[in-house]
Steps between C-alpha positions, in 0.01 A plus 500: 500500500606494134317748286281640777427870473227755448385325181391193699190660653228690319150582619180624348166567664437143613799278426865473590718376215791282615774470239801280440722712270621350173869523595459247785606140491290395801132457577339754734233417756316772691313477829309792649459503876260719697468476880723189516284317245590419140208628294650435157759256361596482135609198305858501370529779247740448208723782377322762285159408645266656756197415709220715636411498869145618566546646849194720454274195533700352788511802732260758640562869440782631717874532550711189556856432609599233252798272449576391146700175513699441183658160447709384206544149366751349260340480157642150432466327838232707681735510800462811721755777442479846657208664677409844631228669700377844401296695754248729334186699569192388312191714467171355377242757388140397436 
């Protein structure tokens, strides 16, 4: 995935920030899957932009095995490019 790294995910108390770094020349799209169900899907995110995913409102308190699906799309044609799945632990505290 072009430009994917630690700067692509940030979290605060209630939101997960999903970033498409400014050096990219593709759109990013994020999907968050919990228990084989997509609970969040972003629109196409242009380079140097971010979206906030409010997982706090979507999930009960607890620990979750989560898959973050990251897809990229050509910025001129919207054709799919590369994709990756990142397995991560998610903890919701209420």
